[in-house]
C-alpha positions as CSV (number, residue, x, y, z in Angstrom):
1,X,170.8,106.6,109.9
2,X,173.5,104.4,111.3
3,X,174.8,103.5,114.7
4,X,176.8,106.5,116.1
5,X,180.5,105.8,116.5
6,X,181.0,105.5,120.3
7,X,184.2,103.4,120.5
8,X,186.4,104.5,123.3
9,X,183.6,106.6,124.9
10,X,183.6,106.6,128.7
11,X,180.6,105.6,130.7
12,X,180.0,109.3,131.5
13,X,180.1,110.3,127.9
14,X,177.6,107.5,127.0
15,X,175.2,108.5,129.8
16,X,175.4,112.2,128.9
17,X,174.8,111.3,125.2
18,X,171.7,109.3,126.1
19,X,170.4,112.0,128.4
20,X,170.7,114.5,125.5
21,X,169.1,112.1,123.0
22,X,166.1,111.5,125.3
23,X,165.9,115.1,126.6
24,X,166.3,114.0,130.3
25,X,168.2,116.0,132.9
26,X,170.6,114.4,135.4
27,X,168.2,115.3,138.2
28,X,165.3,113.6,136.4
29,X,167.3,110.5,135.8
30,X,168.4,110.4,139.4
31,X,164.8,110.8,140.5
32,X,163.6,108.0,138.2
33,X,166.4,105.7,139.3
34,X,166.0,106.7,143.0
35,X,169.6,107.8,143.6
36,X,171.2,111.1,144.5
37,X,172.0,113.3,141.6
38,X,175.6,113.2,142.8
39,X,175.7,109.5,141.8
40,X,174.7,110.4,138.2
41,X,177.1,113.4,138.1
42,X,179.9,111.3,139.5
43,X,179.5,108.8,136.7
44,X,179.3,111.5,134.0
45,X,182.3,113.4,135.3
46,X,184.4,110.2,135.6
47,X,184.6,110.2,139.4
48,X,183.0,106.7,139.3
49,X,183.5,104.1,136.7
50,X,180.6,101.9,137.7
51,X,177.5,101.8,139.9
52,X,175.4,99.1,141.4
53,X,172.5,101.1,139.8
54,X,173.8,100.8,136.3
55,X,171.1,98.4,135.1
56,X,168.3,100.8,136.3
57,X,170.2,103.8,134.8
58,X,170.4,101.9,131.5
59,X,166.7,101.0,131.6
60,X,165.7,104.6,132.1
61,X,168.1,105.6,129.2
62,X,166.5,103.0,127.0
63,X,169.7,101.1,126.5
64,X,171.8,98.4,128.3
65,X,174.4,98.3,131.0
66,X,176.7,96.7,128.4
67,X,176.5,99.8,126.2
68,X,177.0,102.2,129.1
69,X,180.0,100.3,130.4
70,X,181.6,100.1,126.9
71,X,181.1,96.3,126.3
72,X,179.2,97.1,123.1
73,X,179.0,100.2,120.9
74,X,175.4,99.8,119.9
75,X,173.1,101.5,122.4
76,X,170.1,99.4,121.1
77,X,171.9,96.0,121.1
78,X,169.9,93.7,123.4
79,X,168.1,96.7,124.8
80,X,164.8,95.6,126.4
81,X,161.7,96.6,124.5
82,X,160.3,99.6,126.5
83,X,156.8,98.5,127.3
84,X,156.0,101.0,130.1
85,X,157.5,104.4,130.4
86,X,158.6,105.9,133.7
87,X,155.3,107.5,134.5
88,X,153.4,104.3,133.8
89,X,155.8,102.2,136.0
90,X,155.5,104.8,138.8
91,X,151.7,104.7,138.6
92,X,151.7,100.9,138.6
93,X,154.0,100.8,141.7
94,X,151.7,103.2,143.5
95,X,148.6,101.2,142.5
96,X,150.2,98.0,143.7
97,X,150.9,99.6,147.1
98,X,147.1,100.2,147.7
99,X,144.8,97.8,149.5
100,X,141.8,96.2,147.6
101,X,139.2,98.8,148.3
102,X,141.6,101.6,147.3
103,X,142.5,99.7,144.1
104,X,138.8,99.4,143.3
105,X,138.2,103.1,143.8
106,X,141.2,104.1,141.7
107,X,140.1,101.7,138.9
108,X,136.6,103.2,138.9
109,X,138.0,106.7,138.7
110,X,140.3,105.8,135.8
111,X,137.5,104.0,133.9
112,X,135.3,107.1,134.3
113,X,138.1,109.4,133.1
114,X,138.7,107.1,130.1
115,X,135.0,107.1,129.3
116,X,134.9,110.9,129.4
117,X,137.8,111.0,126.8
118,X,135.8,108.7,124.5
119,X,132.5,110.6,125.0
120,X,132.9,114.4,125.5
121,X,129.3,114.7,126.6
122,X,129.7,112.2,129.4
123,X,130.8,114.7,132.1
124,X,127.7,116.9,131.5
125,X,125.4,113.9,131.6
126,X,127.0,112.6,134.8
127,X,126.7,116.0,136.4
128,X,123.1,116.2,135.5
129,X,122.4,112.7,136.8
130,X,124.0,113.5,140.2
131,X,121.4,116.3,140.7
132,X,118.3,113.9,140.6
133,X,117.7,114.0,144.3
134,X,115.6,116.8,145.7
135,X,117.4,119.9,146.7
136,X,117.8,120.0,150.5
137,X,117.9,123.2,152.5
138,X,121.7,122.9,153.0
139,X,122.2,122.8,149.2
140,X,121.1,126.3,148.6
141,X,122.9,129.5,149.6
142,X,121.4,131.2,152.7
143,X,121.1,134.6,154.0
144,X,120.3,134.9,157.7
145,X,118.6,137.9,159.1
146,X,118.7,138.8,162.7
147,X,115.2,138.7,164.3
148,X,114.2,141.9,166.1
């Protein structure tokens, strides 16, 4: 499989082609890049020939700004190796916005979830362990009868 012939393609055609290859909608790309969908649509329709967001758009499309702008015809030439996908980057950004105690809590939750994936019996054992304290009055369902 060779490099697709893209010589003479507009920035819009290149963006649209990458969207189709990756199965991403304009709206999803706009959300990931944090721009209005009209920005993406304007580039695709040719109303805009460039954008200050082109590098972020290229990253989400797993290519380079040089490819999108027509400086190269190879969408993978000098494209950065995608180490984190969009969801992973989004989670990392949210995690970084938390304070220390919140980070510790989230880390503990994720470790427990990962441990459950490795050991399917773990959720049952954890649930059983939690019930080791004596049952208190408020733990059981009650029916109250009016006294005559």
